[in-house]
DODOLUM-869669 format. One record per residue (C-alpha): x, y, z. Coordinates in steps of 0.1 Angstrom, whole numbers, padded with zeros to 4 digits, always signed. Each point is the difference from the previous one (the first is absolute). Layout:
<atoms>
XYZ ...
</atoms>
This chain:
<atoms>
+0000+0000+0000 +0013+0034-0009 -0009+0035+0010 -0027+0015-0022 +0016+0034-0004 +0023+0008-0028 +0022+0029-0010 -0025+0013-0025 -0031-0005+0022 +0013+0012+0034 -0013+0034+0010 +0024+0029+0004 +0001+0018+0033 +0027+0014+0023 +0012-0034+0011 +0005-0011-0036 +0018+0032-0007 +0022-0006+0030 +0009-0035-0012 +0005+0011-0036 +0023+0028+0012 +0022-0024+0020 +0002-0024-0030 +0009+0029-0024 +0027+0014+0023 +0016-0034+0005 -0006+0000+0038 -0015-0035-0005 +0001-0024-0029 -0028-0023+0011 -0031+0009+0021 -0007-0021+0031 -0031+0007+0021 -0016-0018+0029 -0034-0005+0016 +0005-0005+0038 -0033-0008+0018 -0001-0008+0037 -0016-0035+0003 -0024+0010+0028 -0032+0000-0021 -0014-0003-0034 +0008+0024-0028 -0027+0025-0008 -0008+0022-0030 +0024+0027+0013 +0028-0025-0002 -0011-0008-0036 +0011+0035-0011 +0034-0006+0016 +0003-0034-0017 -0009+0016-0034 +0025+0028+0005 +0029-0022+0012 -0005-0028-0025 -0013+0022-0028 +0030+0024+0001 +0025-0029+0000 -0017-0016-0029 -0004+0033-0019 +0038+0006+0003 +0011-0035-0007 +0010-0007+0035 -0011-0023+0028 -0021+0002+0032 +0006-0019+0032 -0027-0012+0024 +0013+0004+0036 -0018-0007+0032 +0007+0027+0027 +0000-0027+0027 +0017+0021+0028 -0029-0004+0025 -0007-0037+0006 -0027+0008+0026 -0025+0011-0027 +0012-0021-0029 -0014-0033-0014 +0012-0023-0027 -0036-0001-0013 +0003+0037-0008 +0032-0006-0019 -0017-0027-0021 -0030+0023-0006 +0022+0029-0011 +0018-0022-0026 -0034-0012-0013 -0013+0036-0002 +0030+0013-0019 -0002-0028-0025 -0038+0004-0003 +0006+0037-0009 +0021-0012-0029 +0036+0005+0012 +0029-0023+0007 +0031+0010+0021 +0036-0006-0010 +0018-0027+0018 -0011-0017+0032 -0023+0015+0026 +0021+0022+0022 -0004+0008+0037 +0015+0027+0023 +0009-0028+0023 +0024-0013-0026 +0022+0029+0008 -0002+0001+0038 +0036-0010+0005 +0013+0027-0025 -0022+0026+0017 +0013-0008+0034 +0036+0003-0012 -0008+0034-0015 -0015+0011+0033 +0032-0011+0017 +0019+0021-0025 -0021+0031+0008 +0006-0005+0037 +0038-0003-0004 -0001+0032-0022 -0018+0019+0028 -0031+0002-0023 -0023-0021+0023 -0004-0007+0037 -0021-0022+0023 -0026+0021+0018 -0018-0010+0032 -0027+0027+0002 -0035-0014+0005 -0022+0005-0030 -0021+0027+0016 +0031+0020+0010 +0016-0006-0034 -0030+0017-0016 +0003+0030+0024 +0037+0003-0008 -0007+0000-0037 -0022+0030+0003 -0021+0017-0027 +0008+0012-0035 +0000+0037+0011 +0025-0004+0028 +0033-0020+0003 +0000-0032+0019 +0022-0009+0029 +0029-0025-0004 -0004-0033+0018 +0022-0003+0031 +0014-0031-0017 +0009+0017-0032 +0037+0004+0007 +0006-0033+0016 +0033-0017-0013 -0003-0020-0032 +0014-0030+0018 -0027+0001+0026 -0028+0003-0026 +0016-0028-0020 +0000-0023+0031 -0036+0009+0008 -0010-0006-0036 +0015-0034+0001 -0017-0008+0032 -0033+0012-0014 +0004-0025-0028 +0008-0027+0025 -0033+0006+0018 +0013+0013+0033 -0025+0030+0002 -0038+0002+0000 -0020+0014-0028 +0000+0038-0001 +0028+0004+0024 +0026+0011-0026 +0001+0011-0036 +0028+0008-0025 -0003+0036-0013 +0018+0018-0028 +0019+0032+0011 -0013+0027-0024 -0015+0034+0009 -0022+0006+0030 -0007+0035-0013 -0013-0011-0035 -0035+0012-0009 -0005-0035-0014 -0008-0022+0030 +0011-0031-0018 +0036+0014+0002 +0000+0005+0037 +0021-0030+0009 -0025-0026-0014 -0002-0036+0013 +0019-0025-0021 -0006-0032+0021 -0023-0010+0027 -0001-0031+0023 -0028-0024-0008 +0000-0035+0015 -0020-0016-0028 +0010-0030-0022 +0004+0008-0036 -0012-0028-0024 +0027+0009-0026 +0028+0010+0024 -0002-0018+0034 +0021+0011+0029 -0003+0038-0003 -0009+0021+0029 +0005+0034-0017 -0016+0012-0032 +0007+0029-0023 -0024+0028-0005 -0014+0005-0035 +0019+0033-0006 +0033-0018+0006 -0008-0033-0017 -0016+0014-0032 +0030+0019-0014 +0023-0029+0008 -0022-0025-0017 -0003+0023-0031 +0038+0004-0001 +0007-0037+0004 -0023-0008-0029 +0013+0028-0022 -0034+0017-0001 +0005+0031-0021 -0033+0017+0005 -0019-0005+0033 -0035+0014-0004 -0022+0005+0031 -0032+0018+0009 +0001+0036+0012 +0000-0007+0037 +0036-0012-0005 +0012+0033-0014 +0011+0013+0034 +0019-0033+0005 +0021+0005-0031 +0028+0020+0017 +0004-0030+0024 +0000-0024-0029 +0028+0020-0017 +0019+0002+0033 +0000-0038+0006 +0012-0006-0036 +0027+0026+0003 +0013-0008+0035 +0000-0038-0006 +0019+0005-0033 -0026-0019-0021 -0012+0000-0036 -0017+0033-0007 -0037-0009-0002 -0023+0029-0003 -0035+0006+0012 -0029+0021-0013 -0036+0002+0011 -0034+0001-0016 -0036+0005+0013 -0017-0031+0013 -0033-0013-0012 -0029+0010+0023 -0034-0014-0008 -0032+0016+0013 -0026-0019+0021 +0025-0025+0013 +0030-0003+0024 +0036-0009-0011 +0016-0005+0034 +0011-0036+0005 -0007+0004+0037 -0036+0010-0007 -0005-0026-0027 +0012-0026+0025 -0024+0014+0026 -0030-0004-0023 +0010-0036-0007 +0005-0008+0037 -0034+0016+0009 -0018-0019-0027 -0012+0032-0018 +0011-0017-0032 +0005-0036-0011 +0037+0001+0001 +0030+0016-0018 -0015-0011-0033 -0035+0013+0006 -0011+0016-0033 -0007+0033+0018 +0036+0003+0012 +0025+0021-0019 +0025-0028+0002 +0012-0016-0033 -0013-0033+0014 -0034+0016+0005 +0000+0016-0034 +0010-0033-0016 -0028-0019+0018 -0025+0027-0011 +0010-0007-0036 +0020+0032-0008 +0024-0008-0029 +0036+0009+0007 +0003+0020-0032 -0027+0023+0013 +0020+0007+0031 +0031+0007-0021 -0021+0024-0022 -0014+0016+0031 +0035+0007+0014 +0011+0014-0033 -0031+0022-0002 +0008+0015+0035 +0035+0008-0012 +0032+0006+0020 +0003+0033+0017 +0013+0016+0032 -0034+0012+0012 -0022-0020+0023 -0036-0004-0011 -0031-0021+0007 -0012-0021-0030 -0037-0008-0005 -0006-0037-0004 -0022+0009-0030 +0033+0002-0020 +0009-0035+0010 -0035-0011-0011 +0005+0017-0033 +0032-0019-0006 -0016-0033+0010 -0029+0006-0024 +0024+0009-0028 +0017-0034+0003 -0030-0021+0006 -0021+0015-0027 +0026-0013-0025 +0007-0034+0017 -0030-0011+0021 -0025-0025-0016 -0036+0011+0002 -0028-0019+0018 -0035+0006+0013 -0011+0001+0036 -0033+0012+0015 +0001+0014+0035 -0037+0009+0007 -0019-0025-0021 -0034+0008-0016 -0015-0032-0016 -0011+0003-0037 -0020-0028-0016 +0000+0000-0038 -0033-0009-0016 +0014-0014-0033 +0024-0028+0011 -0003-0016-0034 +0019+0030-0015 +0030-0001+0024 +0035-0012-0007 +0015-0025+0025 +0031+0022+0003 +0015+0032-0014 +0035+0007-0011 +0018+0028+0020 +0033+0017-0007 +0022-0003+0031 +0016+0034-0005 -0011+0025-0026 +0034+0018+0004 +0016-0031-0012 -0026-0018-0022 +0025-0023-0017 +0024-0009+0028 -0026+0000+0028 -0022-0027-0016 -0036-0006+0007 -0023-0022+0021 -0036-0015-0002 -0023+0014+0026 -0031-0021+0008 -0033+0016-0008 -0035-0010+0012 -0036+0011+0004 +0006+0010+0037 +0026+0027+0005 +0012+0023+0027 +0006+0037-0007 +0011+0028+0024 -0030+0014+0018 +0013+0035-0005 -0002-0006-0038 -0038+0001+0002 -0023+0028+0010 -0038-0003+0000 -0002+0038+0003 +0032+0012-0016 +0018+0031+0013 +0011+0027-0025 +0026-0011-0025 -0004-0037+0010 +0010-0020-0031 -0003-0036+0011 -0029-0024+0003 -0036+0013+0006 -0034-0017-0005 -0005-0003-0037 +0035+0011-0007 +0031-0017-0016 +0036-0005+0010 +0028-0020-0015 +0012-0031+0019 +0037+0000-0001 +0013-0025-0027 -0035-0015-0005 -0027+0021-0015 -0029+0022+0011 -0024-0001+0029 -0034+0016-0001 -0018+0003+0034 -0036-0012-0005 -0012-0004+0036 +0010+0009+0036 -0006-0024+0029 -0005+0013+0035 -0006-0013+0035 -0028+0009+0023 +0019+0031+0012 +0004+0012-0036 +0037-0007-0002 +0012-0011-0034 +0010-0037+0003 +0006-0009-0036 -0005+0009-0037 -0014-0017-0030 +0016+0008-0033 +0005-0010-0036 +0033-0008-0016 +0011+0012-0034 +0032-0011-0018 +0029+0024-0006 -0009+0005-0036 -0035+0012+0008 -0009+0036-0007 -0004+0012+0035 +0009+0035+0012 +0016+0002+0034 +0018+0026+0021 +0018-0023+0024 +0017-0034+0003 -0002-0019+0033 +0017-0032+0013 -0017-0031+0012 +0006-0037+0010 -0021-0030-0007 -0017-0010+0032 +0004-0038-0003 +0037+0000-0008 +0011+0030+0022 +0020-0007+0031 -0002+0020+0033 +0033+0015+0011 +0013+0020+0029 +0013+0035-0010 +0020+0023+0023 -0005+0036-0008 +0029+0022+0012 +0001+0037+0007 +0025+0024+0016 +0015-0012+0032 -0006+0033+0019 -0027+0026-0002 +0024+0030-0002 +0030+0006-0024 +0026+0003+0028 -0011-0022+0030 +0032+0008+0019 +0000+0038-0005 -0020+0007+0032 +0025-0006+0028 -0028+0003+0026 -0019-0029-0013 +0007-0037-0006 +0003-0008-0037 -0022-0031+0006 -0030+0023+0007 -0001+0007-0037 +0000-0037-0010 -0026-0006-0027 -0023-0027+0013 -0015-0003-0034 +0034-0005-0017 -0011-0036-0007 -0035-0011-0009 -0007-0036-0008 -0028-0006-0024 -0012-0027-0024 -0002+0000-0037 -0012-0024-0027 +0028-0007-0025 +0001-0016-0034 +0014-0035+0001 +0033+0009-0017 +0010+0017+0032 -0007-0029+0023 +0033-0018-0007 +0022+0030-0001 +0032-0004+0019 +0011+0022+0030 +0017+0031-0014 -0021+0001-0032 -0012+0034-0010 -0032+0009-0018 -0022+0029-0009 -0035-0006+0011 -0017+0019-0028 -0015+0034+0010 +0011-0006+0036 +0037+0000+0006 +0032-0020+0001 +0002-0031+0023 +0025-0027+0009 -0003-0035+0014 +0010+0000+0037 +0022-0027+0015 -0029-0010+0022 -0019-0013-0030 -0006-0037+0000 -0014-0023-0028 -0037+0007-0001 +0003+0030+0023 +0015+0029-0020 +0011+0032+0019 +0007+0032-0018 +0017+0033+0011 -0009+0033-0017 +0032+0015-0013 -0014+0032-0014 -0033+0014-0012 -0005+0010-0037 +0009+0035-0011 -0036+0012+0001 -0008-0016+0033 -0008+0023+0030 
</atoms>
């Protein structure tokens, strides 16, 4: 599998110009990028943008992209997340160069470089409690205070650092800090922590009792791997001076970092912590719930990966944070599925119709699977019969203004079949319409109509469970109000389970299959589906749906 981007198709933006400039100047001869997720949760659509940028830029410039797990915190990490991340990256259409890499692969090298910094007087072991350390660091508008341990002899810090690794001290009692500038307006340069004590067994690196902080580990990992262009989201912009300092003071390959705006999607949350909380509380079915913004959830919902790539390209790469309406994602989904999804018919609110001329009816009608691809998409036979179901909303005994569908004495076209003329209306004792009587005319008949409706033959139709999904939250930014819990805005109607009568061609559809239910929307077969018990997820409504 190869990355779908190419030199001619990749969009041009400031990151592409940065890379092209480095190639033109000769600073680099081959582009190497990386995607470094932390394996403490599932990837979401925000990560999809980073995946597309990291892998896409490497492919566009004829280079390579590495997949590296930022596994520096074993307390929150799980091998299951690592497997899911690999699956998601491949599902999006990308393949990394070489083996899967991990930050823990370089723990010994990182530790040796930390020793080098201590010997050079660039780092020291600090014993301030965390609360006091924050007080000493101060605020951006005023200089911080140096730690009382800042000038301890290098030999003493080195001895303590070795004993930290050996496990002599409890968690939180000591840290290794870089010696930078306590007066810097950038708080990340006020003697930042490089290592902390953490008595937790690492699955890939057993025996460690100290673990590097991301700001120390990340530049070293990039340098070891020869990453030429390290692309991060904007929150890491203030961390870049520390990235450069680590590279310079450790004497490493000169990797360079630039930042771009992250993808923020309205009516959802993108925090792994909050996503995990919703899973733990049972607000959703799991990480792959089709309402979730995770790639696993989007995949289960039936969203095609090419639609997500198109969505990320449509958003663009900028340095300005913005909130994206999910309507743009729906547009990209429809654009792909309109071209690729086979059509089928399903009726959600059935109104029975009995045809009074059964002798004139075909046993089945031929239907094109996809009018956007009439040759390659093929066709199918749809059973027809004297007893049909149509959508109740497609009939009006007393039609409102501009109603163009079926009325008493009126005509409509039955999709793929012919024409239906309503000759009688059946009602119950309360006056509610319970069924229609009609007459069928073949497609070649001279019947004038203003609308085409869908249908299923009552005898051959099968009942299916359909899950209708809506926005996960009722407000665009559920976390914006700091005085309220974001869960207060959880949309209790974000999933509605209904029944539908489907044409028999859908009954044997495999999980993951995508279809357009004509005049209704796009749907996929859920993994919960069983033989004889189909289950569908709504992927997106049609363009003209409300």
